[in-house]
N, C-alpha and C positions, 0 to 999 in steps of 0.2 A: 504494500499499500503505499502510497505517495505520502513522503515526511508533512507533518502538522507543525505550522509555525506561529507562534507569536513575538510579532515584532522583528523575524527573521533571527529568533530563537527557536531550535528544534525541541519541540516540547509535545509530542508523539502520546504522551504517558496519559494524558489531560484525558483522552477522546476512551481511554480505556476503560477508566471508569473506576470503583473501588475493587472488586473483588478480583478483578484480572490483575492489577497494580498490586494486590497482598499477593496472589501466587508470585508474580514476576520478582517481588521484593525479597521473596525467601529465595527465588533463585538466585537475583543479584547477591545477596548476603553470602550464600554459600560459595559461588564462584569467584566473587571480589578477594576472599581474601586466601583461596587455593589458588595456585601456581597454573590455571587452566583457561585462564580470560574469560572475565562477565561481559564482555562487550561480544565476543562471539556468541553467548548464548544470550544474550540479550537481542541477537540480531536473528538465530537459527531459530529458537525455541517460539517466538510470536510469529514467525514468517512460516514455519510448520504448522500452527493452529490456528494461519489465517488474519490474524491479529495486527492490529499498528504495531508499527515500529514504534519503542517507548522513546526513541531520540536519545543524543548524548546528552541533552540536560539531565535526563532521570539518571543516567549511570553516573556522571558528575554529584550531583546532589547525593546518592547514596553514598559516598565517599564518608558521610556525619555518621552513617549507620556502622561503617566497618571503624569509623575513629572510636565509636560509643563501646563497642565489642573488643578492640585491642585493647583500649585503655582500662577496660574491667578485669579482662583476663588476663593483661601484664602489669594489673594497678601495682604489685609490690616492686616490681621491676620500676614503672613511671617514678612511682614515690621517692625511691631509693635513688635512685639518678636525678631527680627534681631538687628534693631537701639535701643531696651530698652535695651538689654542684653550688647549691647556694651556699651553703655552709662553707665550703673550700674558699669560694671566690671571698668570702669575708674576712676568711681566716689567710687568704693569699697562696693558698695552697695549690698551686695550678697544678700540681703533679698528679694529685690525686684521681683514681679511674673515675668518679663521678663526674668530676670538673672535665675531663678529656674526653670522656664518653657524649657529654652535651656539648662541647664544643665539635665535637664529631659530627654530632645530630644536625648542628646548623650548618657547617661545611656542605654536610650530605643534600640538603634541602635547597642549596643557592642553583645549583645547574637545573633542576627541573621545573624550580621556582620561572627564572629565565626563560627557558625553552617554553613553559603553559603560556607565560604572558604573550611572545612571537606567537604561538600556534592556535592562540584561543580562537580568533576567528575561522580560520580553516576548520578546526575541529569541531567548533559548537555549530557552524552555517546547516540551512536546511538542506538534505540531500549531499550534504558531505562526501566527497569522492574517497575518504579515507575508514568511513565506515562500510564500503562497497564488501559482497560476501567474499569476494575471492582475495582483496586486500586482507582480512582479516585472515583466512583461511591460511595464506602464506605467511602470516607472522605467528599463527601457531605452530606450523612445523618449523620453520625456522629457529622459533624460541623452544621447540621441542627436542632438536638436535642439539641447539647450545647447550640444554639443561643434562640432557644424556652425556655429553663431553665432560661437560663441569663432575659430574656423578664419577667419570671414569678418571678423571684428571687428580681431583680431590683426595689428599690424603685423611680428611676429615680427624686431624688430631686437635685442632686449637681450639680455645675455648673462647668465651667472650668478653672476659677479664683481661686476654693477649691482643684485643683490636688495636688496631694504632689510628693515627689521623689520614694516613694515606689509604687506610681500608676506606674510611668513612666516604673519601671523595671519588674514589674507584664505583662503591656501592653507589653513590650520590648519581655519577657518571651515568650507573646502569641504569638508574629509576628514569632517568629520561625516556628509555622506550617503552615506559609506559604510557607515552601520550599516545601512541599508533595502537589502535586498536587491535586486539588481539594477541599482544605482546605479554599482556600482566602485568601491574605493577610489584606482585609479590614472585612472580616466576623471574622477571628481569632481576631484581635483588636477592633473590633466593640463590640463583645462579651465581652471580657474582659471587656473594658471601660463601658458594660451597667453592668456589676456584680460587678463593683466598685461603682454603685450606681449613677452614670451620667447621667443626662438629656438624652432624645436619641438625638436631635442635637446637645448637646453638646460631647458627645459620638462618633459621626461620624466626627463631627472637631477634636477632639483629636485623633482619630483614624488617619486621615490623616495626620497631623500635623507631628505627630511621627513618621510617617512613610516615611516623606519628604528624611530625608538622607540614609534610605536602599533602597528606592526606586531608589535614583541616582546614589550610589554604584552596583545597580545589573543592570540597565541599561549601564551604562559606561564600567561595566568590560563584558560585553557582546559584545560591540562596540570590545573593545579590544580584545576578544577572536576571534572574525569573522575575525580582522584583523589580526591577527595572524594566523588564519587556513589559509590565503590566499584569503578571498570572493574576487570575482573579480568585476567589474565597474556594470554588470549586476546586479549582486547581491546586492550591495549596492544599486542602484537604485530601487529596485524590495521593499527594505526594507525601503526606503524614503517613497516611496507612502504609505505604511502600517502608519509608524509615522505619515505622515501628516493626515489620515483619521480617524487613533485612537485619535489623541491629538483633534479633533474637537468632537467626540463622545463622550468622557472622561468626556468634559464639559458639554455636554447635561445629561449625567449618574449622575456626581456630583449633578447637580440641581434636578433631580428626585428623588437622594437618602434623600435629604436635606426636599426636599418638602413632600415625603410620613412619613420621620420620626417625620417631626414638625406637621403633621397633623394627621397621625395614629399608626404605630408601625412598628416593624422589622416582624411581624407576615406574609406577603405577602412573605416575601425571606425567613423565615422557611419553608412555604409550598411548595414553588417552589423548593429551593434544596432538600428536600427528596423527591419529585416529579421525579427531574431529577437524584439523587443519584439511586432510586430503578429503573427506566429505564436504566441507564448503568448497576447497577447489573445484570438485565435481559437479557441485551445484549450480556454483558461479558459471561453468564452463556451458553448461546445457540452462541456464537461466530458470532453472526449478523455484527459485524466491523470488521470481521479479512481479 
C-alpha cells in the first residue's frame, strides 16, 4: 500500500488503528532488541498481511520502548555507571571504570548523532528508497555474514571492565549502520563488540549500554517531528498503544537474547538473518509485496 504522509512525514501507523498497532508493537519490541532487524519485520509482516506500512516514524518512535526495556533490564549497570561517573568526576578520578565507561558512551553516540541528522530527511521521507524490500533484504544478508565472521574470528575472552575508549569509538562507528533499514542497531553493535573479542554476554551488554543515548535521541527526535507535523490525538493514542506493547515485548527479547548468548552463540541469529534476507530479495525481485 502507498505510504501515508502527515506533512511529508511517513505516518502509516495511524491508519492501522489500535489493534493492529498493538500487535506490531509486540513484533517491533522483540525485533528491535534482537540482532535481526525490526525494520525488515515492520515491512514484511504488514505487507504479507495486506496492511498499511506503519512507516519509519513508527519504528523510530518505538525506540523509546526499547529505551524503557534496556534501562529496566540493566538498571543496576545504568545506576552504577551514572552515579559512579558523577562521583569520580567530583573526586577527579578520571581513571575509574565508571568514568571511562561514561565517556565512552558519549564518544560512541557522536557518530550516529551526526549521521542521523544528515540522513534524517531521506530516512523519514514518504516512500523512502531506503525502505525498499530489496535494500532491506541485502542489508539483512550482509549483516548476517558479518555477524557470522565475528563469531568465527572472536576469541570471546574480554570482559566488560576491560573495554577502552578506542573500543567505544569502534562500536559507535558501527552503530551508524543502524540507520540503514535491515542492518539492526543491536546487530551492528553486537557484531563490532564480538570483533573486539568480548564474551558474547558482555558484548550484548556493551551493545545495549552504549546505545542508550542514541536510542533516547532517536525516539525523542521522532516525537518532536510527529508533533511538528501536526499528528492528531487519535494518532498519538495509536502510537501510545504501540509503545506500551513494544516495551513489554522488548523486555522479553532482552531476556531471551542474553540466555541464548550465554548458553549458545549468535549463530541462530546469523541463520535467521540470512534466510530472511534471501526471502526479501526474492520478494523484491518477483514484486511479491508491491
